N, CA, C and O atoms as a Maestro MAE file, in Angstrom:
{
 s_m_m2io_version
 :::
 2.0.0
}

f_m_ct {
 s_m_title
 :::
 protein
 m_atom[312] {
  # First column is atom index #
  i_m_mmod_type
  r_m_x_coord
  r_m_y_coord
  r_m_z_coord
  i_m_residue_number
  s_m_chain_name
  s_m_pdb_residue_name
  s_m_pdb_atom_name
  i_m_atomic_number
  :::
  1 25 6.036 -33.980 28.652 1 A "MET " " N  " 7
  2 3 5.014 -33.354 27.875 1 A "MET " " CA " 6
  3 2 5.657 -32.182 27.134 1 A "MET " " C  " 6
  4 15 6.366 -31.368 27.726 1 A "MET " " O  " 8
  5 25 5.400 -32.116 25.862 2 A "THR " " N  " 7
  6 3 5.929 -31.011 25.064 2 A "THR " " CA " 6
  7 2 4.781 -30.192 24.507 2 A "THR " " C  " 6
  8 15 3.679 -30.693 24.286 2 A "THR " " O  " 8
  9 25 5.068 -28.923 24.288 3 A "SER " " N  " 7
  10 3 4.062 -28.007 23.757 3 A "SER " " CA " 6
  11 2 4.588 -27.421 22.453 3 A "SER " " C  " 6
  12 15 5.734 -26.977 22.382 3 A "SER " " O  " 8
  13 25 3.773 -27.422 21.457 4 A "THR " " N  " 7
  14 3 4.154 -26.850 20.171 4 A "THR " " CA " 6
  15 2 3.181 -25.732 19.836 4 A "THR " " C  " 6
  16 15 1.965 -25.921 19.833 4 A "THR " " O  " 8
  17 25 3.748 -24.557 19.552 5 A "GLN " " N  " 7
  18 3 2.900 -23.433 19.158 5 A "GLN " " CA " 6
  19 2 3.183 -23.090 17.710 5 A "GLN " " C  " 6
  20 15 4.333 -23.086 17.269 5 A "GLN " " O  " 8
  21 25 2.141 -22.808 16.991 6 A "THR " " N  " 7
  22 3 2.313 -22.382 15.607 6 A "THR " " CA " 6
  23 2 1.825 -20.943 15.493 6 A "THR " " C  " 6
  24 15 0.803 -20.567 16.068 6 A "THR " " O  " 8
  25 25 2.556 -20.173 14.759 7 A "ALA " " N  " 7
  26 3 2.182 -18.772 14.572 7 A "ALA " " CA " 6
  27 2 1.025 -18.680 13.585 7 A "ALA " " C  " 6
  28 15 1.003 -19.361 12.560 7 A "ALA " " O  " 8
  29 25 0.080 -17.834 13.914 8 A "THR " " N  " 7
  30 3 -1.041 -17.595 13.014 8 A "THR " " CA " 6
  31 2 -0.567 -16.626 11.934 8 A "THR " " C  " 6
  32 15 -0.057 -15.553 12.256 8 A "THR " " O  " 8
  33 25 -0.725 -16.981 10.667 9 A "PRO " " N  " 7
  34 3 -0.259 -16.085 9.607 9 A "PRO " " CA " 6
  35 2 -1.047 -14.770 9.627 9 A "PRO " " C  " 6
  36 15 -2.259 -14.760 9.845 9 A "PRO " " O  " 8
  37 25 -0.347 -13.685 9.400 10 A "ILE " " N  " 7
  38 3 -0.985 -12.372 9.361 10 A "ILE " " CA " 6
  39 2 -1.436 -12.102 7.931 10 A "ILE " " C  " 6
  40 15 -0.665 -12.245 6.983 10 A "ILE " " O  " 8
  41 25 -2.683 -11.714 7.799 11 A "LYS " " N  " 7
  42 3 -3.233 -11.429 6.476 11 A "LYS " " CA " 6
  43 2 -2.645 -10.120 5.954 11 A "LYS " " C  " 6
  44 15 -2.659 -9.102 6.647 11 A "LYS " " O  " 8
  45 25 -2.133 -10.159 4.734 12 A "THR " " N  " 7
  46 3 -1.587 -8.975 4.097 12 A "THR " " CA " 6
  47 2 -2.583 -8.481 3.050 12 A "THR " " C  " 6
  48 15 -3.099 -9.258 2.246 12 A "THR " " O  " 8
  49 25 -2.842 -7.175 3.078 13 A "THR " " N  " 7
  50 3 -3.759 -6.562 2.126 13 A "THR " " CA " 6
  51 2 -2.971 -5.606 1.238 13 A "THR " " C  " 6
  52 15 -2.145 -4.834 1.726 13 A "THR " " O  " 8
  53 25 -3.229 -5.659 -0.054 14 A "THR " " N  " 7
  54 3 -2.553 -4.775 -1.008 14 A "THR " " CA " 6
  55 2 -3.595 -3.981 -1.778 14 A "THR " " C  " 6
  56 15 -4.532 -4.537 -2.351 14 A "THR " " O  " 8
  57 25 -3.406 -2.649 -1.776 15 A "TRP " " N  " 7
  58 3 -4.252 -1.761 -2.564 15 A "TRP " " CA " 6
  59 2 -3.426 -1.223 -3.714 15 A "TRP " " C  " 6
  60 15 -2.319 -0.731 -3.497 15 A "TRP " " O  " 8
  61 25 -3.936 -1.305 -4.934 16 A "GLN " " N  " 7
  62 3 -3.258 -0.767 -6.109 16 A "GLN " " CA " 6
  63 2 -3.702 0.682 -6.336 16 A "GLN " " C  " 6
  64 15 -4.866 1.021 -6.125 16 A "GLN " " O  " 8
  65 25 -2.768 1.528 -6.766 17 A "VAL " " N  " 7
  66 3 -3.087 2.912 -7.099 17 A "VAL " " CA " 6
  67 2 -3.988 2.917 -8.330 17 A "VAL " " C  " 6
  68 15 -3.734 2.192 -9.293 17 A "VAL " " O  " 8
  69 25 -5.035 3.732 -8.298 18 A "ASP " " N  " 7
  70 3 -5.940 3.873 -9.431 18 A "ASP " " CA " 6
  71 2 -5.306 4.853 -10.421 18 A "ASP " " C  " 6
  72 15 -5.424 6.068 -10.258 18 A "ASP " " O  " 8
  73 25 -4.640 4.326 -11.439 19 A "ALA " " N  " 7
  74 3 -3.873 5.157 -12.374 19 A "ALA " " CA " 6
  75 2 -4.732 6.178 -13.102 19 A "ALA " " C  " 6
  76 15 -4.230 7.240 -13.470 19 A "ALA " " O  " 8
  77 25 -5.997 5.894 -13.320 20 A "ALA " " N  " 7
  78 3 -6.871 6.835 -14.026 20 A "ALA " " CA " 6
  79 2 -7.209 8.060 -13.184 20 A "ALA " " C  " 6
  80 15 -7.624 9.085 -13.723 20 A "ALA " " O  " 8
  81 25 -7.036 7.964 -11.877 21 A "HIS " " N  " 7
  82 3 -7.407 9.065 -10.985 21 A "HIS " " CA " 6
  83 2 -6.253 9.524 -10.105 21 A "HIS " " C  " 6
  84 15 -6.474 10.107 -9.043 21 A "HIS " " O  " 8
  85 25 -5.015 9.263 -10.542 22 A "THR " " N  " 7
  86 3 -3.854 9.591 -9.729 22 A "THR " " CA " 6
  87 2 -2.853 10.401 -10.524 22 A "THR " " C  " 6
  88 15 -2.609 10.129 -11.699 22 A "THR " " O  " 8
  89 25 -2.273 11.403 -9.874 23 A "HIS " " N  " 7
  90 3 -1.166 12.153 -10.455 23 A "HIS " " CA " 6
  91 2 -0.301 12.683 -9.324 23 A "HIS " " C  " 6
  92 15 -0.743 12.793 -8.180 23 A "HIS " " O  " 8
  93 25 0.932 13.006 -9.662 24 A "VAL " " N  " 7
  94 3 1.871 13.573 -8.702 24 A "VAL " " CA " 6
  95 2 2.104 15.024 -9.118 24 A "VAL " " C  " 6
  96 15 2.415 15.300 -10.276 24 A "VAL " " O  " 8
  97 25 1.953 15.945 -8.172 25 A "GLU " " N  " 7
  98 3 2.140 17.367 -8.466 25 A "GLU " " CA " 6
  99 2 3.365 17.911 -7.756 25 A "GLU " " C  " 6
  100 15 3.806 17.368 -6.743 25 A "GLU " " O  " 8
  101 25 3.918 19.009 -8.308 26 A "PHE " " N  " 7
  102 3 5.062 19.664 -7.683 26 A "PHE " " CA " 6
  103 2 4.992 21.160 -7.950 26 A "PHE " " C  " 6
  104 15 4.286 21.615 -8.850 26 A "PHE " " O  " 8
  105 25 5.730 21.910 -7.156 27 A "ALA " " N  " 7
  106 3 5.879 23.355 -7.350 27 A "ALA " " CA " 6
  107 2 7.303 23.724 -6.958 27 A "ALA " " C  " 6
  108 15 7.778 23.346 -5.887 27 A "ALA " " O  " 8
  109 25 7.987 24.471 -7.839 28 A "VAL " " N  " 7
  110 3 9.362 24.909 -7.571 28 A "VAL " " CA " 6
  111 2 9.498 26.390 -7.908 28 A "VAL " " C  " 6
  112 15 8.851 26.889 -8.828 28 A "VAL " " O  " 8
  113 25 10.339 27.078 -7.161 29 A "LYS " " N  " 7
  114 3 10.626 28.480 -7.434 29 A "LYS " " CA " 6
  115 2 11.597 28.578 -8.609 29 A "LYS " " C  " 6
  116 15 12.546 27.801 -8.711 29 A "LYS " " O  " 8
  117 25 11.347 29.542 -9.493 30 A "HIS " " N  " 7
  118 3 12.222 29.799 -10.640 30 A "HIS " " CA " 6
  119 2 12.764 31.217 -10.510 30 A "HIS " " C  " 6
  120 15 12.011 32.189 -10.570 30 A "HIS " " O  " 8
  121 25 14.077 31.322 -10.330 31 A "LEU " " N  " 7
  122 3 14.758 32.610 -10.175 31 A "LEU " " CA " 6
  123 2 14.201 33.416 -8.999 31 A "LEU " " C  " 6
  124 15 14.277 34.645 -8.990 31 A "LEU " " O  " 8
  125 25 13.653 32.730 -8.032 32 A "MET " " N  " 7
  126 3 13.087 33.356 -6.828 32 A "MET " " CA " 6
  127 2 11.986 34.367 -7.153 32 A "MET " " C  " 6
  128 15 11.645 35.201 -6.314 32 A "MET " " O  " 8
  129 25 11.432 34.299 -8.358 33 A "ILE " " N  " 7
  130 3 10.379 35.233 -8.776 33 A "ILE " " CA " 6
  131 2 9.069 34.487 -9.011 33 A "ILE " " C  " 6
  132 15 8.036 34.809 -8.423 33 A "ILE " " O  " 8
  133 25 9.136 33.502 -9.869 34 A "ALA " " N  " 7
  134 3 7.936 32.780 -10.271 34 A "ALA " " CA " 6
  135 2 7.950 31.368 -9.699 34 A "ALA " " C  " 6
  136 15 9.007 30.818 -9.389 34 A "ALA " " O  " 8
  137 25 6.781 30.803 -9.568 35 A "THR " " N  " 7
  138 3 6.645 29.413 -9.154 35 A "THR " " CA " 6
  139 2 6.187 28.599 -10.348 35 A "THR " " C  " 6
  140 15 5.154 28.896 -10.949 35 A "THR " " O  " 8
  141 25 6.950 27.571 -10.694 36 A "VAL " " N  " 7
  142 3 6.583 26.668 -11.780 36 A "VAL " " CA " 6
  143 2 5.885 25.476 -11.158 36 A "VAL " " C  " 6
  144 15 6.416 24.826 -10.258 36 A "VAL " " O  " 8
  145 25 4.705 25.201 -11.643 37 A "ARG " " N  " 7
  146 3 3.921 24.057 -11.142 37 A "ARG " " CA " 6
  147 2 3.788 23.029 -12.258 37 A "ARG " " C  " 6
  148 15 3.749 23.370 -13.440 37 A "ARG " " O  " 8
  149 25 3.722 21.794 -11.864 38 A "GLY " " N  " 7
  150 3 3.571 20.748 -12.860 38 A "GLY " " CA " 6
  151 2 3.041 19.478 -12.243 38 A "GLY " " C  " 6
  152 15 2.789 19.388 -11.041 38 A "GLY " " O  " 8
  153 25 2.884 18.512 -13.099 39 A "ARG " " N  " 7
  154 3 2.380 17.217 -12.644 39 A "ARG " " CA " 6
  155 2 2.903 16.107 -13.532 39 A "ARG " " C  " 6
  156 15 3.268 16.320 -14.688 39 A "ARG " " O  " 8
  157 25 2.928 14.923 -12.959 40 A "PHE " " N  " 7
  158 3 3.230 13.696 -13.683 40 A "PHE " " CA " 6
  159 2 1.940 12.883 -13.708 40 A "PHE " " C  " 6
  160 15 1.332 12.652 -12.663 40 A "PHE " " O  " 8
  161 25 1.521 12.451 -14.888 41 A "SER " " N  " 7
  162 3 0.263 11.701 -14.974 41 A "SER " " CA " 6
  163 2 0.460 10.192 -15.002 41 A "SER " " C  " 6
  164 15 -0.492 9.445 -14.775 41 A "SER " " O  " 8
  165 25 1.685 9.725 -15.278 42 A "ASP " " N  " 7
  166 3 1.957 8.287 -15.332 42 A "ASP " " CA " 6
  167 2 2.458 7.817 -13.965 42 A "ASP " " C  " 6
  168 15 3.655 7.858 -13.679 42 A "ASP " " O  " 8
  169 25 1.521 7.372 -13.128 43 A "VAL " " N  " 7
  170 3 1.849 6.955 -11.763 43 A "VAL " " CA " 6
  171 2 1.250 5.578 -11.519 43 A "VAL " " C  " 6
  172 15 0.068 5.345 -11.772 43 A "VAL " " O  " 8
  173 25 2.084 4.670 -11.025 44 A "THR " " N  " 7
  174 3 1.593 3.355 -10.608 44 A "THR " " CA " 6
  175 2 2.115 3.094 -9.205 44 A "THR " " C  " 6
  176 15 3.107 3.686 -8.780 44 A "THR " " O  " 8
  177 25 1.447 2.215 -8.499 45 A "GLY " " N  " 7
  178 3 1.935 1.901 -7.165 45 A "GLY " " CA " 6
  179 2 0.965 1.056 -6.375 45 A "GLY " " C  " 6
  180 15 -0.095 0.653 -6.854 45 A "GLY " " O  " 8
  181 25 1.373 0.802 -5.134 46 A "ALA " " N  " 7
  182 3 0.572 -0.033 -4.245 46 A "ALA " " CA " 6
  183 2 0.863 0.334 -2.791 46 A "ALA " " C  " 6
  184 15 1.941 0.825 -2.456 46 A "ALA " " O  " 8
  185 25 -0.121 0.083 -1.946 47 A "VAL " " N  " 7
  186 3 0.044 0.200 -0.496 47 A "VAL " " CA " 6
  187 2 -0.171 -1.198 0.068 47 A "VAL " " C  " 6
  188 15 -1.183 -1.844 -0.204 47 A "VAL " " O  " 8
  189 25 0.801 -1.655 0.860 48 A "ILE " " N  " 7
  190 3 0.754 -3.014 1.407 48 A "ILE " " CA " 6
  191 2 0.694 -2.926 2.923 48 A "ILE " " C  " 6
  192 15 1.547 -2.304 3.554 48 A "ILE " " O  " 8
  193 25 -0.328 -3.558 3.503 49 A "VAL " " N  " 7
  194 3 -0.529 -3.515 4.949 49 A "VAL " " CA " 6
  195 2 -0.631 -4.944 5.480 49 A "VAL " " C  " 6
  196 15 -1.396 -5.758 4.964 49 A "VAL " " O  " 8
  197 25 0.150 -5.231 6.514 50 A "ALA " " N  " 7
  198 3 0.091 -6.534 7.176 50 A "ALA " " CA " 6
  199 2 -0.850 -6.412 8.365 50 A "ALA " " C  " 6
  200 15 -0.587 -5.651 9.297 50 A "ALA " " O  " 8
  201 25 -1.931 -7.151 8.333 51 A "GLY " " N  " 7
  202 3 -2.909 -7.079 9.416 51 A "GLY " " CA " 6
  203 2 -3.605 -5.735 9.430 51 A "GLY " " C  " 6
  204 15 -3.963 -5.200 8.381 51 A "GLY " " O  " 8
  205 25 -3.795 -5.187 10.630 52 A "ASP " " N  " 7
  206 3 -4.458 -3.890 10.781 52 A "ASP " " CA " 6
  207 2 -3.491 -2.792 11.177 52 A "ASP " " C  " 6
  208 15 -3.917 -1.697 11.544 52 A "ASP " " O  " 8
  209 25 -2.187 -3.067 11.110 53 A "ASP " " N  " 7
  210 3 -1.180 -2.111 11.568 53 A "ASP " " CA " 6
  211 2 -0.719 -1.211 10.425 53 A "ASP " " C  " 6
  212 15 0.248 -1.524 9.730 53 A "ASP " " O  " 8
  213 25 -1.414 -0.094 10.234 54 A "PHE " " N  " 7
  214 3 -1.079 0.834 9.155 54 A "PHE " " CA " 6
  215 2 0.202 1.616 9.458 54 A "PHE " " C  " 6
  216 15 0.772 2.221 8.550 54 A "PHE " " O  " 8
  217 25 0.661 1.618 10.690 55 A "SER " " N  " 7
  218 3 1.885 2.353 11.025 55 A "SER " " CA " 6
  219 2 3.111 1.703 10.385 55 A "SER " " C  " 6
  220 15 4.158 2.341 10.279 55 A "SER " " O  " 8
  221 25 3.001 0.468 9.967 56 A "ARG " " N  " 7
  222 3 4.123 -0.220 9.328 56 A "ARG " " CA " 6
  223 2 3.800 -0.556 7.873 56 A "ARG " " C  " 6
  224 15 4.383 -1.478 7.304 56 A "ARG " " O  " 8
  225 25 2.873 0.190 7.272 57 A "ALA " " N  " 7
  226 3 2.496 -0.052 5.878 57 A "ALA " " CA " 6
  227 2 3.671 0.240 4.960 57 A "ALA " " C  " 6
  228 15 4.516 1.085 5.258 57 A "ALA " " O  " 8
  229 25 3.712 -0.459 3.856 58 A "GLN " " N  " 7
  230 3 4.742 -0.239 2.845 58 A "GLN " " CA " 6
  231 2 4.084 0.409 1.631 58 A "GLN " " C  " 6
  232 15 2.974 0.047 1.243 58 A "GLN " " O  " 8
  233 25 4.785 1.367 1.042 59 A "ILE " " N  " 7
  234 3 4.273 2.055 -0.141 59 A "ILE " " CA " 6
  235 2 5.290 1.888 -1.260 59 A "ILE " " C  " 6
  236 15 6.478 2.157 -1.082 59 A "ILE " " O  " 8
  237 25 4.814 1.447 -2.403 60 A "GLU " " N  " 7
  238 3 5.651 1.318 -3.589 60 A "GLU " " CA " 6
  239 2 5.051 2.206 -4.665 60 A "GLU " " C  " 6
  240 15 3.846 2.145 -4.912 60 A "GLU " " O  " 8
  241 25 5.869 3.033 -5.313 61 A "ALA " " N  " 7
  242 3 5.350 3.912 -6.365 61 A "ALA " " CA " 6
  243 2 6.381 4.074 -7.467 61 A "ALA " " C  " 6
  244 15 7.588 4.057 -7.229 61 A "ALA " " O  " 8
  245 25 5.871 4.229 -8.676 62 A "THR " " N  " 7
  246 3 6.702 4.503 -9.843 62 A "THR " " CA " 6
  247 2 6.071 5.670 -10.587 62 A "THR " " C  " 6
  248 15 4.869 5.683 -10.851 62 A "THR " " O  " 8
  249 25 6.914 6.660 -10.922 63 A "VAL " " N  " 7
  250 3 6.448 7.839 -11.650 63 A "VAL " " CA " 6
  251 2 7.181 7.889 -12.982 63 A "VAL " " C  " 6
  252 15 8.411 7.911 -13.018 63 A "VAL " " O  " 8
  253 25 6.434 7.908 -14.069 64 A "GLY " " N  " 7
  254 3 7.031 8.001 -15.403 64 A "GLY " " CA " 6
  255 2 7.438 9.437 -15.701 64 A "GLY " " C  " 6
  256 15 6.578 10.296 -15.893 64 A "GLY " " O  " 8
  257 25 8.740 9.705 -15.742 65 A "VAL " " N  " 7
  258 3 9.201 11.082 -15.915 65 A "VAL " " CA " 6
  259 2 8.812 11.664 -17.271 65 A "VAL " " C  " 6
  260 15 8.720 12.884 -17.405 65 A "VAL " " O  " 8
  261 25 8.584 10.832 -18.266 66 A "ALA " " N  " 7
  262 3 8.170 11.341 -19.578 66 A "ALA " " CA " 6
  263 2 6.753 11.903 -19.553 66 A "ALA " " C  " 6
  264 15 6.340 12.555 -20.512 66 A "ALA " " O  " 8
  265 25 6.000 11.665 -18.484 67 A "SER " " N  " 7
  266 3 4.619 12.154 -18.399 67 A "SER " " CA " 6
  267 2 4.528 13.534 -17.753 67 A "SER " " C  " 6
  268 15 3.435 13.961 -17.381 67 A "SER " " O  " 8
  269 25 5.657 14.244 -17.609 68 A "ILE " " N  " 7
  270 3 5.659 15.565 -16.981 68 A "ILE " " CA " 6
  271 2 4.847 16.557 -17.815 68 A "ILE " " C  " 6
  272 15 4.895 16.538 -19.045 68 A "ILE " " O  " 8
  273 25 4.108 17.413 -17.133 69 A "ASP " " N  " 7
  274 3 3.345 18.474 -17.788 69 A "ASP " " CA " 6
  275 2 3.417 19.713 -16.908 69 A "ASP " " C  " 6
  276 15 2.896 19.725 -15.793 69 A "ASP " " O  " 8
  277 25 4.064 20.755 -17.418 70 A "THR " " N  " 7
  278 3 4.172 22.021 -16.658 70 A "THR " " CA " 6
  279 2 3.307 23.114 -17.267 70 A "THR " " C  " 6
  280 15 3.319 24.249 -16.792 70 A "THR " " O  " 8
  281 25 2.557 22.784 -18.313 71 A "GLN " " N  " 7
  282 3 1.752 23.758 -19.045 71 A "GLN " " CA " 6
  283 2 2.621 24.837 -19.684 71 A "GLN " " C  " 6
  284 15 2.103 25.857 -20.139 71 A "GLN " " O  " 8
  285 25 3.931 24.623 -19.725 72 A "SER " " N  " 7
  286 3 4.859 25.569 -20.339 72 A "SER " " CA " 6
  287 2 5.133 25.103 -21.761 72 A "SER " " C  " 6
  288 15 5.482 23.946 -21.996 72 A "SER " " O  " 8
  289 25 4.974 26.003 -22.683 73 A "ARG " " N  " 7
  290 3 5.185 25.660 -24.091 73 A "ARG " " CA " 6
  291 2 6.439 26.315 -24.653 73 A "ARG " " C  " 6
  292 15 6.550 26.506 -25.864 73 A "ARG " " O  " 8
  293 25 7.391 26.662 -23.775 74 A "SER " " N  " 7
  294 3 8.629 27.298 -24.241 74 A "SER " " CA " 6
  295 2 9.481 26.281 -24.994 74 A "SER " " C  " 6
  296 15 9.277 25.071 -24.892 74 A "SER " " O  " 8
  297 25 10.439 26.805 -25.751 75 A "ALA " " N  " 7
  298 3 11.289 25.939 -26.569 75 A "ALA " " CA " 6
  299 2 12.605 25.619 -25.857 75 A "ALA " " C  " 6
  300 15 13.629 25.436 -26.515 75 A "ALA " " O  " 8
  301 25 12.593 25.548 -24.537 76 A "MET " " N  " 7
  302 3 13.811 25.241 -23.786 76 A "MET " " CA " 6
  303 2 14.138 23.760 -23.930 76 A "MET " " C  " 6
  304 15 13.270 22.911 -23.729 76 A "MET " " O  " 8
  305 25 15.398 23.441 -24.280 77 A "PRO " " N  " 7
  306 3 15.771 22.021 -24.390 77 A "PRO " " CA " 6
  307 2 15.830 21.364 -23.016 77 A "PRO " " C  " 6
  308 15 16.107 22.010 -22.005 77 A "PRO " " O  " 8
  309 25 15.565 20.082 -23.010 78 A "ILE " " N  " 7
  310 3 15.618 19.329 -21.755 78 A "ILE " " CA " 6
  311 2 16.947 18.630 -21.639 78 A "ILE " " C  " 6
  312 15 17.196 17.939 -20.651 78 A "ILE " " O  " 8
  :::
 }
 m_bond[311] {
  # First column is bond index #
  i_m_from
  i_m_to
  i_m_order
  :::
  1 1 2 1
  2 2 3 1
  3 3 4 2
  4 3 5 1
  5 5 6 1
  6 6 7 1
  7 7 8 2
  8 7 9 1
  9 9 10 1
  10 10 11 1
  11 11 12 2
  12 11 13 1
  13 13 14 1
  14 14 15 1
  15 15 16 2
  16 15 17 1
  17 17 18 1
  18 18 19 1
  19 19 20 2
  20 19 21 1
  21 21 22 1
  22 22 23 1
  23 23 24 2
  24 23 25 1
  25 25 26 1
  26 26 27 1
  27 27 28 2
  28 27 29 1
  29 29 30 1
  30 30 31 1
  31 31 32 2
  32 31 33 1
  33 33 34 1
  34 34 35 1
  35 35 36 2
  36 35 37 1
  37 37 38 1
  38 38 39 1
  39 39 40 2
  40 39 41 1
  41 41 42 1
  42 42 43 1
  43 43 44 2
  44 43 45 1
  45 45 46 1
  46 46 47 1
  47 47 48 2
  48 47 49 1
  49 49 50 1
  50 50 51 1
  51 51 52 2
  52 51 53 1
  53 53 54 1
  54 54 55 1
  55 55 56 2
  56 55 57 1
  57 57 58 1
  58 58 59 1
  59 59 60 2
  60 59 61 1
  61 61 62 1
  62 62 63 1
  63 63 64 2
  64 63 65 1
  65 65 66 1
  66 66 67 1
  67 67 68 2
  68 67 69 1
  69 69 70 1
  70 70 71 1
  71 71 72 2
  72 71 73 1
  73 73 74 1
  74 74 75 1
  75 75 76 2
  76 75 77 1
  77 77 78 1
  78 78 79 1
  79 79 80 2
  80 79 81 1
  81 81 82 1
  82 82 83 1
  83 83 84 2
  84 83 85 1
  85 85 86 1
  86 86 87 1
  87 87 88 2
  88 87 89 1
  89 89 90 1
  90 90 91 1
  91 91 92 2
  92 91 93 1
  93 93 94 1
  94 94 95 1
  95 95 96 2
  96 95 97 1
  97 97 98 1
  98 98 99 1
  99 99 100 2
  100 99 101 1
  101 101 102 1
  102 102 103 1
  103 103 104 2
  104 103 105 1
  105 105 106 1
  106 106 107 1
  107 107 108 2
  108 107 109 1
  109 109 110 1
  110 110 111 1
  111 111 112 2
  112 111 113 1
  113 113 114 1
  114 114 115 1
  115 115 116 2
  116 115 117 1
  117 117 118 1
  118 118 119 1
  119 119 120 2
  120 119 121 1
  121 121 122 1
  122 122 123 1
  123 123 124 2
  124 123 125 1
  125 125 126 1
  126 126 127 1
  127 127 128 2
  128 127 129 1
  129 129 130 1
  130 130 131 1
  131 131 132 2
  132 131 133 1
  133 133 134 1
  134 134 135 1
  135 135 136 2
  136 135 137 1
  137 137 138 1
  138 138 139 1
  139 139 140 2
  140 139 141 1
  141 141 142 1
  142 142 143 1
  143 143 144 2
  144 143 145 1
  145 145 146 1
  146 146 147 1
  147 147 148 2
  148 147 149 1
  149 149 150 1
  150 150 151 1
  151 151 152 2
  152 151 153 1
  153 153 154 1
  154 154 155 1
  155 155 156 2
  156 155 157 1
  157 157 158 1
  158 158 159 1
  159 159 160 2
  160 159 161 1
  161 161 162 1
  162 162 163 1
  163 163 164 2
  164 163 165 1
  165 165 166 1
  166 166 167 1
  167 167 168 2
  168 167 169 1
  169 169 170 1
  170 170 171 1
  171 171 172 2
  172 171 173 1
  173 173 174 1
  174 174 175 1
  175 175 176 2
  176 175 177 1
  177 177 178 1
  178 178 179 1
  179 179 180 2
  180 179 181 1
  181 181 182 1
  182 182 183 1
  183 183 184 2
  184 183 185 1
  185 185 186 1
  186 186 187 1
  187 187 188 2
  188 187 189 1
  189 189 190 1
  190 190 191 1
  191 191 192 2
  192 191 193 1
  193 193 194 1
  194 194 195 1
  195 195 196 2
  196 195 197 1
  197 197 198 1
  198 198 199 1
  199 199 200 2
  200 199 201 1
  201 201 202 1
  202 202 203 1
  203 203 204 2
  204 203 205 1
  205 205 206 1
  206 206 207 1
  207 207 208 2
  208 207 209 1
  209 209 210 1
  210 210 211 1
  211 211 212 2
  212 211 213 1
  213 213 214 1
  214 214 215 1
  215 215 216 2
  216 215 217 1
  217 217 218 1
  218 218 219 1
  219 219 220 2
  220 219 221 1
  221 221 222 1
  222 222 223 1
  223 223 224 2
  224 223 225 1
  225 225 226 1
  226 226 227 1
  227 227 228 2
  228 227 229 1
  229 229 230 1
  230 230 231 1
  231 231 232 2
  232 231 233 1
  233 233 234 1
  234 234 235 1
  235 235 236 2
  236 235 237 1
  237 237 238 1
  238 238 239 1
  239 239 240 2
  240 239 241 1
  241 241 242 1
  242 242 243 1
  243 243 244 2
  244 243 245 1
  245 245 246 1
  246 246 247 1
  247 247 248 2
  248 247 249 1
  249 249 250 1
  250 250 251 1
  251 251 252 2
  252 251 253 1
  253 253 254 1
  254 254 255 1
  255 255 256 2
  256 255 257 1
  257 257 258 1
  258 258 259 1
  259 259 260 2
  260 259 261 1
  261 261 262 1
  262 262 263 1
  263 263 264 2
  264 263 265 1
  265 265 266 1
  266 266 267 1
  267 267 268 2
  268 267 269 1
  269 269 270 1
  270 270 271 1
  271 271 272 2
  272 271 273 1
  273 273 274 1
  274 274 275 1
  275 275 276 2
  276 275 277 1
  277 277 278 1
  278 278 279 1
  279 279 280 2
  280 279 281 1
  281 281 282 1
  282 282 283 1
  283 283 284 2
  284 283 285 1
  285 285 286 1
  286 286 287 1
  287 287 288 2
  288 287 289 1
  289 289 290 1
  290 290 291 1
  291 291 292 2
  292 291 293 1
  293 293 294 1
  294 294 295 1
  295 295 296 2
  296 295 297 1
  297 297 298 1
  298 298 299 1
  299 299 300 2
  300 299 301 1
  301 301 302 1
  302 302 303 1
  303 303 304 2
  304 303 305 1
  305 305 306 1
  306 306 307 1
  307 307 308 2
  308 307 309 1
  309 309 310 1
  310 310 311 1
  311 311 312 2
  :::
 }
}
């Protein structure tokens, strides 16, 4: 008598980042005096979860560096 077991496939759920309501923010010290704050508005990504185990979730994100906004209007070259 032989026994054959088949693995039950685990359902994978993917959530896409809502680009209209998402941004990445940062703050850095400048000359140890002032703090420059900014944000990137071009952000895409996804969260991928296998089953109900969020501890092993995968996160994929892309930030468009051209979308930087520091509210600084100085003429410093990049």
